[in-house]
N, C-alpha and C positions, 0 to 999 in steps of 0.2 A: 504493500500500500504506500509506504513512504520510505525513502532512503536519502540521507544527506551526504553529499560528497564534497568535503573540504569547503563547507559553506561559511561565508562571512557576511556581516551586515554593516552598512555604512550609514553614519549620520553626517551628512555633508561629505567632507573628505576624511573624516575620522573613522577608522575601522574599530567599531565597538565590540564586535564578535568576530572570531576568526577560527579557521581550522576545525570545524565541527563535522565529523564524519561518523556515520552510524551504520550498523547493519540494517538489513531490511526490517522495518517495523510492520507487523502484520495486522490485518483486520481482526477485530475481536479482542485486541489487547488494550490494557490500560498502561500507559507509560508515564511515570512520574518524572518531572523535571525539577531537580532540587539544586540548591546552592545558596550561598550567603546573599544578603541584600545587595542589590546593584551588581550581581554577578553577570547579568546578561540574559536572564531567562526570558523576560518580556521582549527584549530586542530580537532574540532568536525566533520567538513566535511570530513577531511582525515580519520577519524575513521569510519564514515559511508561508505566511499568509499572502505574501506578495506586496506588502505595504512598505517594505524597505528593499533597497537594492544592495548588491554586494557580490563578491567573488563566489565561485563554487556553483554547484548544481543541486537543486531540490528536485528529486525524482519522485513523481506521483504516478501511481497506477490506479486509474479510475475505471468505473464500470459504465460510464456514460451519462452521469447525472449533471454534467456540465457545471454551471455556476454553483450548484449545491454540493460539489465535491468536498470543499473545505469550508468549515465555519469557524470563525475566530471570535472568542468571547474575551474582550480585554478586561483588565482589572478595574478600570473606570468605565462603567457602561454608559454614562451620560444620558440618563433617562429623560425623555420628552414629557414634561409635566402636564402637557395639555391633553394627553391621551389616557384612556383607561387601560388597565392591565390587559383586558381582552383585545382591545384595539391594537395595542402594541405587539401582541403575539401574532395576531392576524396579519399585520403589516410585515412582520418578519417572515411569516409563512409565504406570503405572496411576493416577496422581494425577487425582482428579476423575472416575474411571470405576469401573465394576464391578471387583471384585477377581478376577474370573474370568480366568485367564491362558490366552490363546489361542496357537496355534502362530505366528500372525503376530506376536504380541508378542515371542516368543523369537527369531524371525528378525531382527526389527529390532534387538533388543539385541545379538545375536551379530554382526551386520554392523557396527554402530557401534563395538563393542569391538574388533573386528578392525581397523577403519580407524584407530583410535587406538592400536593395538598394546598394549592392556591386558588381553588374554585371559590372559596368564600370572599376573596378580594377581587374577583374578576372584573367588577365594574367600579372599582375605586380608581381615582386618579393616581398616576404614577408619582406625582409630586407629594402625595399624602402618605407614601409608604415609608417604612423604616428601611435602614440600610440592608438588613437581612432579607426583607421582603423583595426589595429591588434586585438583590442578587438572585433570588429564586426566579423572578420574572426573567432576568437575563438568561438564566439557564434554560427556561422554557423557550425563549426566543431563539436560542441556539439549536435546541433539539427539534423544534417544530419544522425546521428547514430540512430535516432528515439527511444530514450530511454523511459523507463517507469517512471524513477525517475531521475531528473536533480538536481545536486548540483552546484550552481553558486556562486563563491566567488568574490564579488564586480564586477559584470559584466559590470557596467555602469560607473565606476570611472573615465575613461579617455574620456568620451563622453560629448558633450555639452548638455544643458538642453533639446533641441528639440529631439535629438537622444536618450537621456535617456527615455523620455516619449514614443517615438516610440518603443524602445526595450521592455520596460515593458508592453506596450499594446500588443505587439506581443507575449510575453511570456504568458500573461494571456489568449489571444485567442488560442494559441497553446495548453496550458494546458487543456482548456475546449474542444477543438476540438479532441485532441488525447487521452483524459483521462490520462494526464501526471501529476505527482506530481512534483512541482518545489519548491526547497528550495533556497532562494537567501539571501546571506549575504549582508547587505546594511547598510550604515550609515545615509542616508537621511530618517528621520522619517516621513516626509510628504509623500514621495514616498511609504513608507511602509503602511501608513494609507490609501493611495489612491488605491494601487494595491493588497495588501495582504489580503487573507482570514483569515489567522492566523498569529500570531507573537510569536516567541520564543525569550526570553531575556536571554543572557549569560553575566555573569559578574564574574570575579575572578575564571574562570574555572568551574562555576556551573550554572545550569539553574535557573533563578529567577522567570520566569513566562512563561506560554504558554496558548494561547487562542485567541479569536477573537481580531482583531487589535484594535478596539475601546475600548475593555475591558482592554487590556494590556497596551496600550500607554496612560497613565494618568499623571496628574500633580504630583501625589505621586510617580509614577515610575520614572519620570524625576528627582525628587529630590533625590530619593534613589540611582539610578544607575548612572545618569549623573551629579548629584550635581548642577542642575540649577533650578531656580524658573521659571516656565512657566505655561501657561494655554492651554487648548485644546478648540478650537472653531469650530463650525459647518461651514464647507466650502461650502457644497452643501447638497442636500438630501441624497447623497450617502456616503460621507466621511468627516472627520474632518481634521484640521491641527493644528500644534503646533505653539504657539506664545511665543517668548522669548523676554523680554524687549520691548514689543510692536511691535515686528517685526516678520514676518513669519520666522520659523526656517531655511528655505532655501529661501533667498530673491528672487532668480530667480524663484522658484516655485510660490512665492507670485505674481510675475508678470504674470504668466500664469493664476492665478485665477482672475485677474482683468478683 
């Protein structure tokens, strides 16, 4: 579905990201993109989405959905306050298409709103929503386009723990059901270990590692990239978690594991 070959990204004449090369990232996978603040994660997403230029090649393998092949959800969604939630999702659905609304469009919108539990706010103005509610609406606007590749920049940063887990579980299920490749920039390493099939580490504008989550998120990587001493412990049969100074890296997630 997606392969990056020595990809870089330019802001003006400045090379902000460089030398990012990945193996083939497959449909149905969740790929977590991790790294310190200002490492280049958002810049890399903008380059993949075609919003920035730069050296290297972004190789996409598409099944013929055209403009719906790639959907990018930025960290700052810039909601239009004059629209209702439903109107904004409908507009996202019809982007690049005829404005004729079919029954199939309404079914897709209703299903995604129900999955995200935002039906009760369907006819509220976007400007009246909380940050977390706006983030859920932005996720709906992304999924309703039925893309083949999804780039999500910190999609759960404004959500409480329960909603974070719900959204990430939904994205994993949707990726598998639709054969969708999902790249998620995320800071919570325990969430990356729990939900991601692969992890890409970005630091100082370069890719430092790419592979299976359990192979990439190691004590050595945490020392090298995040400059913390930590250990990785088995949380369950399926995934590990990060322990820093005797505590789970995300204390709230540690409560979930209890």
